[in-house]
KEDRENLUM-475617 format. One record per residue (C-alpha): residue number from 1; residue in three letters; chain; y, x, z. Coordinates in nm, 3 decimals, padded with zeros to 5 digits. Example, Ala and Ser with C-alpha at 12.3 -4.5 7.8 and 13.67 -1.06 7.14 Angstrom:
2
[1; "ALA"; "A"; [-00.450; 01.230; 00.780]] [2; "SER"; "A"; [-00.106; 01.367; 00.714]] 
***
This chain:
267
[1; "MET"; "A"; [12.301; 22.929; 00.922]] [2; "GLN"; "A"; [12.238; 22.555; 00.948]] [3; "ALA"; "A"; [11.933; 22.406; 01.120]] [4; "ALA"; "A"; [11.833; 22.053; 01.026]] [5; "SER"; "A"; [11.784; 21.790; 01.293]] [6; "LEU"; "A"; [11.457; 21.612; 01.215]] [7; "PRO"; "A"; [11.293; 21.298; 01.360]] [8; "ALA"; "A"; [11.021; 21.325; 01.622]] [9; "ILE"; "A"; [10.749; 21.237; 01.370]] [10; "SER"; "A"; [10.818; 21.572; 01.202]] [11; "GLY"; "A"; [10.604; 21.735; 01.471]] [12; "TRP"; "A"; [10.298; 21.555; 01.337]] [13; "GLN"; "A"; [10.404; 21.622; 00.978]] [14; "TRP"; "A"; [10.407; 21.997; 01.049]] [15; "ILE"; "A"; [10.044; 21.974; 01.157]] [16; "ARG"; "A"; [09.947; 21.778; 00.845]] [17; "GLU"; "A"; [10.119; 22.031; 00.619]] [18; "GLY"; "A"; [09.959; 22.313; 00.815]] [19; "LEU"; "A"; [09.618; 22.161; 00.745]] [20; "GLN"; "A"; [09.700; 22.140; 00.376]] [21; "LEU"; "A"; [09.798; 22.507; 00.373]] [22; "PHE"; "A"; [09.483; 22.605; 00.560]] [23; "LEU"; "A"; [09.261; 22.421; 00.312]] [24; "LYS"; "A"; [09.413; 22.617; 00.023]] [25; "GLN"; "A"; [09.273; 22.944; 00.162]] [26; "PRO"; "A"; [09.060; 22.865; 00.467]] [27; "LEU"; "A"; [08.875; 23.197; 00.474]] [28; "ALA"; "A"; [09.195; 23.402; 00.492]] [29; "MET"; "A"; [09.348; 23.200; 00.774]] [30; "PHE"; "A"; [09.015; 23.167; 00.958]] [31; "THR"; "A"; [08.984; 23.546; 00.954]] [32; "TRP"; "A"; [09.344; 23.582; 01.070]] [33; "ALA"; "A"; [09.281; 23.341; 01.359]] [34; "MET"; "A"; [08.969; 23.539; 01.451]] [35; "LEU"; "A"; [09.162; 23.868; 01.456]] [36; "ILE"; "A"; [09.433; 23.716; 01.676]] [37; "GLY"; "A"; [09.164; 23.574; 01.906]] [38; "LEU"; "A"; [09.002; 23.917; 01.938]] [39; "PHE"; "A"; [09.341; 24.067; 02.015]] [40; "VAL"; "A"; [09.397; 23.808; 02.289]] [41; "LEU"; "A"; [09.055; 23.889; 02.440]] [42; "PHE"; "A"; [09.136; 24.261; 02.426]] [43; "ALA"; "A"; [09.465; 24.197; 02.604]] [44; "ALA"; "A"; [09.292; 23.990; 02.871]] [45; "PHE"; "A"; [09.043; 24.267; 02.952]] [46; "THR"; "A"; [09.287; 24.560; 02.949]] [47; "LEU"; "A"; [09.500; 24.493; 03.255]] [48; "PRO"; "A"; [09.784; 24.560; 03.305]] [49; "ILE"; "A"; [09.875; 24.698; 02.960]] [50; "GLY"; "A"; [09.711; 24.426; 02.752]] [51; "PRO"; "A"; [09.909; 24.128; 02.882]] [52; "LEU"; "A"; [10.232; 24.318; 02.811]] [53; "LEU"; "A"; [10.118; 24.443; 02.470]] [54; "LEU"; "A"; [10.032; 24.091; 02.354]] [55; "PRO"; "A"; [10.385; 23.943; 02.369]] [56; "ALA"; "A"; [10.534; 24.272; 02.252]] [57; "LEU"; "A"; [10.350; 24.239; 01.919]] [58; "MET"; "A"; [10.397; 23.863; 01.880]] [59; "PRO"; "A"; [10.717; 23.883; 01.668]] [60; "ALA"; "A"; [10.537; 24.105; 01.416]] [61; "VAL"; "A"; [10.232; 23.877; 01.418]] [62; "SER"; "A"; [10.458; 23.574; 01.370]] [63; "LEU"; "A"; [10.628; 23.730; 01.065]] [64; "MET"; "A"; [10.294; 23.828; 00.910]] [65; "THR"; "A"; [10.164; 23.475; 00.963]] [66; "LEU"; "A"; [10.458; 23.303; 00.798]] [67; "ALA"; "A"; [10.467; 23.551; 00.510]] [68; "ALA"; "A"; [10.097; 23.483; 00.447]] [69; "CYS"; "A"; [10.163; 23.109; 00.451]] [70; "LYS"; "A"; [10.442; 23.153; 00.196]] [71; "HIS"; "A"; [10.205; 23.340; -00.035]] [72; "ILE"; "A"; [09.937; 23.075; 00.011]] [73; "GLU"; "A"; [10.186; 22.797; -00.063]] [74; "ALA"; "A"; [10.278; 22.979; -00.385]] [75; "GLY"; "A"; [09.911; 22.996; -00.487]] [76; "ARG"; "A"; [09.860; 23.368; -00.434]] [77; "VAL"; "A"; [09.526; 23.492; -00.303]] [78; "MET"; "A"; [09.580; 23.675; 00.025]] [79; "LEU"; "A"; [09.427; 24.022; 00.010]] [80; "PRO"; "A"; [09.399; 24.260; 00.309]] [81; "SER"; "A"; [09.667; 24.489; 00.166]] [82; "MET"; "A"; [09.920; 24.204; 00.158]] [83; "TRP"; "A"; [09.921; 24.125; 00.530]] [84; "PRO"; "A"; [10.124; 24.426; 00.657]] [85; "LYS"; "A"; [10.376; 24.424; 00.369]] [86; "PRO"; "A"; [10.639; 24.212; 00.552]] [87; "LEU"; "A"; [10.658; 24.485; 00.818]] [88; "GLN"; "A"; [10.710; 24.762; 00.563]] [89; "ARG"; "A"; [11.063; 24.666; 00.470]] [90; "PRO"; "A"; [11.318; 24.918; 00.600]] [91; "GLY"; "A"; [11.407; 24.853; 00.962]] [92; "VAL"; "A"; [11.201; 24.534; 01.002]] [93; "PHE"; "A"; [10.921; 24.673; 01.218]] [94; "LYS"; "A"; [11.169; 24.855; 01.442]] [95; "LYS"; "A"; [11.376; 24.541; 01.495]] [96; "LEU"; "A"; [11.068; 24.329; 01.565]] [97; "SER"; "A"; [10.937; 24.594; 01.806]] [98; "VAL"; "A"; [11.261; 24.577; 02.005]] [99; "MET"; "A"; [11.240; 24.197; 01.995]] [100; "GLY"; "A"; [10.880; 24.216; 02.115]] [101; "LEU"; "A"; [10.979; 24.433; 02.411]] [102; "LEU"; "A"; [11.254; 24.187; 02.496]] [103; "TYR"; "A"; [11.008; 23.899; 02.470]] [104; "ALA"; "A"; [10.753; 24.078; 02.689]] [105; "GLY"; "A"; [11.023; 24.153; 02.945]] [106; "ALA"; "A"; [11.136; 23.789; 02.950]] [107; "CYS"; "A"; [10.778; 23.668; 02.996]] [108; "LEU"; "A"; [10.718; 23.921; 03.274]] [109; "ALA"; "A"; [11.038; 23.815; 03.450]] [110; "ALA"; "A"; [10.934; 23.450; 03.424]] [111; "GLU"; "A"; [10.594; 23.532; 03.572]] [112; "ILE"; "A"; [10.749; 23.718; 03.866]] [113; "ILE"; "A"; [10.999; 23.437; 03.934]] [114; "ALA"; "A"; [10.719; 23.178; 03.913]] [115; "VAL"; "A"; [10.477; 23.358; 04.146]] [116; "LEU"; "A"; [10.723; 23.500; 04.400]] [117; "PRO"; "A"; [10.793; 23.176; 04.592]] [118; "PHE"; "A"; [10.420; 23.110; 04.623]] [119; "SER"; "A"; [10.305; 23.469; 04.682]] [120; "ASP"; "A"; [10.152; 23.395; 05.024]] [121; "SER"; "A"; [09.935; 23.108; 04.901]] [122; "VAL"; "A"; [09.835; 23.305; 04.590]] [123; "MET"; "A"; [09.727; 23.602; 04.806]] [124; "ARG"; "A"; [09.525; 23.372; 05.030]] [125; "GLY"; "A"; [09.363; 23.218; 04.725]] [126; "MET"; "A"; [09.275; 23.562; 04.589]] [127; "THR"; "A"; [09.127; 23.666; 04.924]] [128; "LEU"; "A"; [08.916; 23.349; 04.949]] [129; "ALA"; "A"; [08.802; 23.385; 04.589]] [130; "ALA"; "A"; [08.695; 23.745; 04.652]] [131; "ASN"; "A"; [08.511; 23.658; 04.974]] [132; "THR"; "A"; [08.337; 23.343; 04.853]] [133; "GLN"; "A"; [08.294; 23.432; 04.484]] [134; "ASP"; "A"; [08.454; 23.096; 04.409]] [135; "LEU"; "A"; [08.762; 23.074; 04.186]] [136; "GLY"; "A"; [08.848; 22.726; 04.316]] [137; "PRO"; "A"; [09.091; 22.839; 04.591]] [138; "LEU"; "A"; [09.270; 23.075; 04.352]] [139; "LEU"; "A"; [09.303; 22.809; 04.083]] [140; "ASP"; "A"; [09.441; 22.566; 04.339]] [141; "ALA"; "A"; [09.693; 22.823; 04.459]] [142; "MET"; "A"; [09.804; 22.895; 04.101]] [143; "GLN"; "A"; [09.886; 22.534; 04.013]] [144; "HIS"; "A"; [10.248; 22.540; 04.130]] [145; "PRO"; "A"; [10.323; 22.891; 03.992]] [146; "MET"; "A"; [10.179; 22.789; 03.655]] [147; "LEU"; "A"; [10.389; 22.474; 03.649]] [148; "LEU"; "A"; [10.703; 22.671; 03.731]] [149; "PHE"; "A"; [10.615; 22.936; 03.472]] [150; "THR"; "A"; [10.574; 22.665; 03.207]] [151; "VAL"; "A"; [10.921; 22.532; 03.285]] [152; "LEU"; "A"; [11.068; 22.882; 03.263]] [153; "TYR"; "A"; [10.872; 22.972; 02.949]] [154; "VAL"; "A"; [10.987; 22.677; 02.736]] [155; "PRO"; "A"; [11.343; 22.810; 02.678]] [156; "ILE"; "A"; [11.202; 23.161; 02.622]] [157; "ALA"; "A"; [10.967; 23.028; 02.356]] [158; "ALA"; "A"; [11.251; 22.835; 02.194]] [159; "VAL"; "A"; [11.484; 23.132; 02.147]] [160; "PHE"; "A"; [11.203; 23.351; 02.011]] [161; "TRP"; "A"; [11.027; 23.086; 01.799]] [162; "HIS"; "A"; [11.214; 23.134; 01.469]] [163; "ALA"; "A"; [11.382; 23.465; 01.556]] [164; "PRO"; "A"; [11.137; 23.709; 01.384]] [165; "VAL"; "A"; [11.174; 23.537; 01.046]] [166; "LEU"; "A"; [11.550; 23.496; 01.082]] [167; "VAL"; "A"; [11.575; 23.872; 01.137]] [168; "ALA"; "A"; [11.332; 23.972; 00.861]] [169; "TRP"; "A"; [11.410; 23.716; 00.590]] [170; "HIS"; "A"; [11.776; 23.644; 00.657]] [171; "GLY"; "A"; [11.892; 23.980; 00.787]] [172; "LEU"; "A"; [12.049; 23.835; 01.103]] [173; "ARG"; "A"; [12.121; 24.048; 01.403]] [174; "MET"; "A"; [11.881; 23.995; 01.691]] [175; "THR"; "A"; [12.134; 23.813; 01.907]] [176; "GLN"; "A"; [12.221; 23.582; 01.616]] [177; "ALA"; "A"; [11.854; 23.516; 01.543]] [178; "LEU"; "A"; [11.778; 23.431; 01.905]] [179; "PHE"; "A"; [12.079; 23.202; 01.923]] [180; "PHE"; "A"; [12.001; 23.013; 01.601]] [181; "SER"; "A"; [11.634; 22.985; 01.695]] [182; "GLY"; "A"; [11.728; 22.828; 02.028]] [183; "VAL"; "A"; [11.973; 22.590; 01.860]] [184; "ALA"; "A"; [11.715; 22.488; 01.599]] [185; "CYS"; "A"; [11.453; 22.416; 01.864]] [186; "TRP"; "A"; [11.701; 22.217; 02.072]] [187; "ARG"; "A"; [11.804; 22.007; 01.771]] [188; "ASN"; "A"; [11.436; 21.934; 01.705]] [189; "LYS"; "A"; [11.320; 21.909; 02.066]] [190; "TRP"; "A"; [11.152; 21.570; 02.013]] [191; "GLY"; "A"; [10.969; 21.700; 01.708]] [192; "PHE"; "A"; [10.846; 22.000; 01.904]] [193; "LEU"; "A"; [10.746; 21.772; 02.192]] [194; "VAL"; "A"; [10.530; 21.566; 01.955]] [195; "TYR"; "A"; [10.402; 21.889; 01.800]] [196; "GLY"; "A"; [10.299; 22.039; 02.134]] [197; "MET"; "A"; [10.144; 21.718; 02.266]] [198; "ALA"; "A"; [09.949; 21.665; 01.944]] [199; "TRP"; "A"; [09.802; 22.015; 01.957]] [200; "ALA"; "A"; [09.712; 21.973; 02.323]] [201; "LEU"; "A"; [09.530; 21.650; 02.240]] [202; "ILE"; "A"; [09.352; 21.813; 01.946]] [203; "PHE"; "A"; [09.211; 22.096; 02.157]] [204; "LEU"; "A"; [09.125; 21.854; 02.439]] [205; "PHE"; "A"; [08.936; 21.639; 02.186]] [206; "ILE"; "A"; [08.737; 21.944; 02.074]] [207; "ASP"; "A"; [08.646; 22.020; 02.436]] [208; "LEU"; "A"; [08.555; 21.654; 02.490]] [209; "CYS"; "A"; [08.323; 21.659; 02.189]] [210; "ALA"; "A"; [08.159; 21.976; 02.320]] [211; "GLY"; "A"; [08.109; 21.813; 02.659]] [212; "LEU"; "A"; [07.952; 21.507; 02.498]] [213; "LEU"; "A"; [07.708; 21.726; 02.304]] [214; "VAL"; "A"; [07.603; 21.898; 02.628]] [215; "THR"; "A"; [07.566; 21.558; 02.796]] [216; "ALA"; "A"; [07.351; 21.446; 02.503]] [217; "GLY"; "A"; [07.105; 21.724; 02.587]] [218; "LEU"; "A"; [07.203; 22.015; 02.363]] [219; "PRO"; "A"; [07.195; 22.358; 02.533]] [220; "SER"; "A"; [07.539; 22.462; 02.659]] [221; "SER"; "A"; [07.499; 22.806; 02.500]] [222; "PHE"; "A"; [07.437; 22.645; 02.161]] [223; "VAL"; "A"; [07.737; 22.414; 02.201]] [224; "THR"; "A"; [07.958; 22.706; 02.303]] [225; "THR"; "A"; [07.845; 22.902; 01.997]] [226; "LEU"; "A"; [07.912; 22.599; 01.779]] [227; "GLN"; "A"; [08.256; 22.548; 01.930]] [228; "ILE"; "A"; [08.378; 22.902; 01.856]] [229; "PRO"; "A"; [08.418; 22.859; 01.476]] [230; "VAL"; "A"; [08.566; 22.512; 01.530]] [231; "ASN"; "A"; [08.829; 22.659; 01.764]] [232; "LEU"; "A"; [08.901; 22.941; 01.518]] [233; "ALA"; "A"; [08.943; 22.701; 01.228]] [234; "THR"; "A"; [09.172; 22.483; 01.440]] [235; "GLY"; "A"; [09.366; 22.796; 01.535]] [236; "GLY"; "A"; [09.403; 22.875; 01.165]] [237; "VAL"; "A"; [09.556; 22.532; 01.107]] [238; "LEU"; "A"; [09.784; 22.589; 01.407]] [239; "TYR"; "A"; [09.913; 22.916; 01.260]] [240; "CYS"; "A"; [09.962; 22.753; 00.920]] [241; "SER"; "A"; [10.169; 22.479; 01.083]] [242; "PHE"; "A"; [10.424; 22.738; 01.194]] [243; "TYR"; "A"; [10.540; 22.767; 00.833]] [244; "PRO"; "A"; [10.641; 22.402; 00.770]] [245; "ALA"; "A"; [10.795; 22.398; 01.119]] [246; "TYR"; "A"; [11.024; 22.673; 00.990]] [247; "THR"; "A"; [11.089; 22.562; 00.633]] [248; "SER"; "A"; [11.163; 22.200; 00.720]] [249; "VAL"; "A"; [11.429; 22.309; 00.967]] [250; "PHE"; "A"; [11.595; 22.585; 00.764]] [251; "GLY"; "A"; [11.511; 22.470; 00.413]] [252; "VAL"; "A"; [11.364; 22.802; 00.305]] [253; "ASN"; "A"; [11.271; 22.837; -00.061]] [254; "ASP"; "A"; [11.177; 23.111; -00.308]] [255; "THR"; "A"; [11.528; 23.257; -00.289]] [256; "THR"; "A"; [11.502; 23.323; 00.083]] [257; "PRO"; "A"; [11.696; 23.645; 00.155]] [258; "GLY"; "A"; [11.472; 23.932; 00.254]] [259; "PHE"; "A"; [11.155; 23.784; 00.103]] [260; "ASP"; "A"; [11.040; 23.941; -00.221]] [261; "ASN"; "A"; [10.799; 23.722; -00.414]] [262; "ARG"; "A"; [10.668; 24.036; -00.580]] [263; "ASP"; "A"; [10.500; 24.127; -00.252]] [264; "SER"; "A"; [10.171; 23.991; -00.372]] [265; "ALA"; "A"; [09.842; 24.110; -00.504]] [266; "HIS"; "A"; [10.003; 24.162; -00.842]] [267; "ALA"; "A"; [10.296; 24.372; -00.712]] 
***
């Protein structure tokens, strides 16, 4: 398994190619982004199970997303029955479930390690927030834990980034998939840095535009309602960009092991 080492500008190219994929079938990927958004909201409001369930299902969601992008690239219309097909191959869902549990455990461990050194200040912030009904003290107390968590999460994200597809499409063992995913991300660290910074700037620009509309006199409720579909469409482009980020590194084509091109609406 060889991972290409690409220039930093590839991070921006992945976004451009993701936009091209999204425009081929915008409704399908918009709907997918909306479903993922609803799942994230469900996880946020179902403590403590939801935050653990979310990362546990991410490998399966990642595989479904990339498989959909492969169909879209090939010009196939994505139908509802096609989305779960990548998980129906023998052993795939079980392997991705184990990977999801491992990913959830790694994220939980990173959260504990990040919060533990600052537990006293976080507890004080929670107490002040509860007494004053002001989230400011809690947000201030969470700045350092969030920074530490980000540092710890980056290598976790790297080893799991490509792993679901390497397991499902290439038949690698989980340890091999995690290793090759980490190596691929390290070889393309500058591309992923550009990729992450570009997406951060894109979402910040959307928020800035919303703020300008409110400043111009539009009701905040109207602007918020207007921003929701924009965020979902942008999320759809984000998910589409995962596919070129994978194919450009591993050179995947129609003969990719484990991917049957007959898994389409005409199968």
